[in-house]
N, C-alpha and C positions, 0 to 999 in steps of 0.2 A: 475209935478212929485209927485208920490205917494209913501209912505212908509208903511211898514207893522207895525201895532200897536198891532194886536192880531190875533190869529189863533185858529181854532177849528177843530178838526178831524171829518170826517164823517164815521160812521161805517155802513157797508153794512152787512146785514144778509143774510145767504144762508140757505135754508131749503130744506128738503127731506122727503118723506114718511117713516113712521116708518118701514114698512116692504119693504125694498128695498136694492139693491145692495150698494147704497151709504151709507146708515145708517150702513150697515154691515161693510163696509170698514172703516167708521169713528170709530166704536167700536173697530174693530181689531187694528187699529193704536194706539188709546189711551191705549189698553191693552198692546201693545208692549212697549209703552212709560213707564209703570209701571213696567213690568216684565224684560225687557232688562237690567236695572241696577242689578237686582238680579242674572240674569244668569251670567253676567260678573264677579260679585263679588264671586259667588259660583265656577265659573271655575278657578279663581285665588286663591281660598281657603283662602279668607280673611274677611268673614263676621263676624264670631264670634271670638273674641280675647279670647283664653282659658287661656293663660298664659301671666302674666305681669312681668316686672322686676323692681327691685328697687335697686339703687345704695346705699350701706349702709355699714358702718363699724361695724362689731359685737362687742358687749361689752364682751371683753375677760378678764379673771383673771386666773392667774396661781395658781393651787390648790396645789402646792408644793408636788405632787405626782411624784417621780422619781424612774426609774428602770434602773440600769446601769450595763453593762456587758463588760469586757475587756477580749480579748483572748491574752494570753502570752505564751512564750515558756514553762512555767511550768504549764499551764492549765489555766482555766477561773478564773477571779476575779469578784465577784458580790456584789452589794450593792443596797438597796432600802430604801424608807422611810417607809416601812411597817414592824413593828417589828415581826409579825408572820412569814413572808417570811424569814427575816434575821435569825430567829431562826433555820431554816432548812437548812441553807447554810454551817454551821460548819466552816471548814477550808477554804472555798471559799469566805468567807465574808472579804471584805476589806473596812473599813469605810474611806470616803474622808472628805474633807473640801468643803462645798458648800456655794456659795454666789449667791444671786438672787436679781434682782431689776427691777421693773416695772416703766416705765415712761409715763407720759402724756406730749408729746412733745408740742402740740399746746394748751394746757391748756383748752380743751373743756369738761373736766370731764370724758373722756373715755381713758383708757389706750391704748398707741399706740405701745409700744415695751417692750420686756422682754430681760434682760441681765442675763446670767448665767455662773458662773465660777465653775468648779469642779476640785479639786486637789486631786489626788489618790497617796498616798505614795507607793513606790515600794521597794521590796527587792533587795539586790544586785544581779546583773546579771539577773534580770527579764526584759524581752523584751516585749513590747506591739506591736501587729501586727493588732489588730482590735478592734473597739469600737462600741457599740450599746447602744443608749440612748433613753429612752421613758419618755415623760413629759405629765402630764394630765392638762387639762384646763376646766374652767367653761365658756361656751359660751352662750350668750344670744342675741336676737334680739328684738327690741321694737317698730319700726316705724309702721309696717303693722300688724303684728302678734306677740304675745308674745311667743317667741321660747326659749326653754332652753334645752341644752344638754351638756354632758360631752365629751370633745374632747381630742384628742391624737395628739402629735407630735412625730414622730419617725425619728431618724437619725442613719445611719450605714455607717461605712467606714472601709475598710481594705486595708493593704498595704503589699507587699512583703518584704519591709524594716521595721526595728523597728522604733518606733517614740517616741518622748518625749512630744508632744502636738498636738492638733488639734483645729482649729477654723472654725466656719461655720456661715454663714449668711443665712437667708431665710425669706420668707413670711408665716405666718400662715393664711391659707384661708379656707373657707368652700367648701366642695364638695357635690353636690346634684345629686341623681339619680331620684328625684321626686320634684315637686314644693311644696312649703310650703303653708298652708292654708292662706287664705286672711283675716281672723279675729279669734278671740278667743285665746286659749292657745294650744301650741304644745310642749309636753314634753315627747314624745314617747322614745326618745333616751337619756333622762336625767337619765341615769342608769350608774353604774361604769364600766369603761373600763378594769381596772385591778382588778383581783380577790382579793380584799382586805382581805376577811375573809377565803380564802381557805388555806388548809394545804396540798394540793396535789402538788407535784413538777411539774407534767405535766401541771397544769393550769397556771403556772408561766413561761412556756417557751414562748420566744418572738414569735416564729412562731404561737403558739396556740393563743396568745393574739391578733396578727394581723389578723389571720384568722377570728376570731370572730367579731372583729372591722370592717373588710372589708365588712361584710354582712350587715352592717347598711346602710340605704338609705341616711342619712345625716351625714357627718363626717367632721372632720378637718384634714388638711394635710399640709405638708411642700411643698412649691413651690419656684421658683426662687432661688434655692439653690446654694450657692457657699462654697467651703470648702478648707482649706489649711492644708496639712499634714507636720508636722515638724519632720523630721527624727533625729535619734540620741538616745543616752542613757542618762538617767538622773534618779535621785533619786525619782522624781515625774512625773506622767503623768497629763497633764493639758488640760482640755476641756473648750474652751471659745465659747459660743453661744450667738448670738444676733438675736432675732426674731421680726419681724415687723408684727403687726396686721393689715392686709391689708384691705382697702376698696375695695368692689367687687360688681358686679351685681348678685343679688339673684333672683331666680324665684319664683313666687307666682301664685296660682290660682286666676283669676280675679273674682271680685264680679259681681252680677247680673247687677247693674247700670253701671259699668265700661264697661261690655260687651255691653250693650245696647247703650251706648254713642259712642263707637267705631264703632258699626254697623250702627248707624244713620248717622254719619259723612261721612262714605263711601257711603252709599245709596244716600244721599242727593247730594253729589258731582257728582255722575253719573247721577242722576236723572235730574239735571239741564241741562246737555248735551243732554240727551235723549229727554227731553221735547222740547228743542229748535230745535233739528234736525227733529223730527217727526211733529212738528207744521209747519216747512217749507215745508215738504212733503204734508201736508193737504192743505196748502195754494196753493201750485203749482198744485195739482190735481183739485182744485175747480176753481181757476182763469183761468185755461187752459181748463176747461170743459172736463176734462178726466172723471170725474164722473158727473152725471146729478144732478143738484140742481137748486132751483129757488132763484133769487136774490130779496130780499126786500129792496127797497130804503127807506131811512127816509122820513117821511111826513113833509112837511112844515107847521109850526104852523100858523094859521090864526090870 
C-alpha cells in the first residue's frame, strides 16, 4: 500500500506563431479582460466618486441677534437687538424680557441645544394673532474643511384665535445646494444675514431678509418642527423655543486620493471576476483544440 508524500504539478506550454489567428484571439481575450471591468463601471456610473459625505455636528453658537414681530388687533409690535432699527420703530417698538441658554448635553465641548424664552408685555385688550421670530447663529465645521457662515432660524405662526403663548421645538440643520470643499477654508457666506447697519425700513422687512438669505447656497434652517399655540388673553405674550443642533450628513467634494482609492477598489473587484472568467475561456479553447497551438511538454532532467 502506497501513500502520497509529495506532489508536483506539471506545466504544459502552448505556443503559436506571432502572426496567426491564435495569437490574435489571445490578445483579444486579454484586452477584454482589462477593458470589460471599465465598461461595467462606466455603464453603472460609479468609477469616479465626485462627492463624499461626512456625518458631523456643526459647531453652532447663538449670536444673540433677534428680530421679533407680533401681529395684534391694534397693529404690529416689533423689537430687535439692533438699536439703529429700534430707533426707526417709534410707537411700534415693544421691549420684551429675553432669556437664553445654550447647553452642552453630552459634555463633548460642542453646544447641543438652545433654549429661548421671550416675554412681551401687552396693553389691555391687545390680542396677538401672529408671531414671527428670527434668530442668528454662528455656524462652523472643522473635520474636513474649515467652514464658517452666519446662519438664520426663522419661525412663524398665525392663528384665527388670539393667543397668550406659543412654544416650539425644532432641529437647526444645514441645507446645501452645493458640496463643500474638501480642504482649506470656506467662508463665502460668513456675512451678516440681517442688515445691521441699514437705516432703510425696506431692508428690515422679513420677506426681504428671507429672500436674500434664500439665495445663499449654504444656509441653516429649522426642521423637525413642532409648535403649540396657547389660546387666550393675558397681560404678556410668551414665546418658548428649544432648538437642537442636529448631527447630519454633509456633502463635500472628494479629494484626488479618495477618488482614486474608490475607483481602484471597484476596478480590482471586477477585474478578479473578469480575469478568472476569461482565463477559463482561453483554457477551454486551447485544451479542446478550437484554436491551433503546439503543446510543449517539460523535458526530463538527466
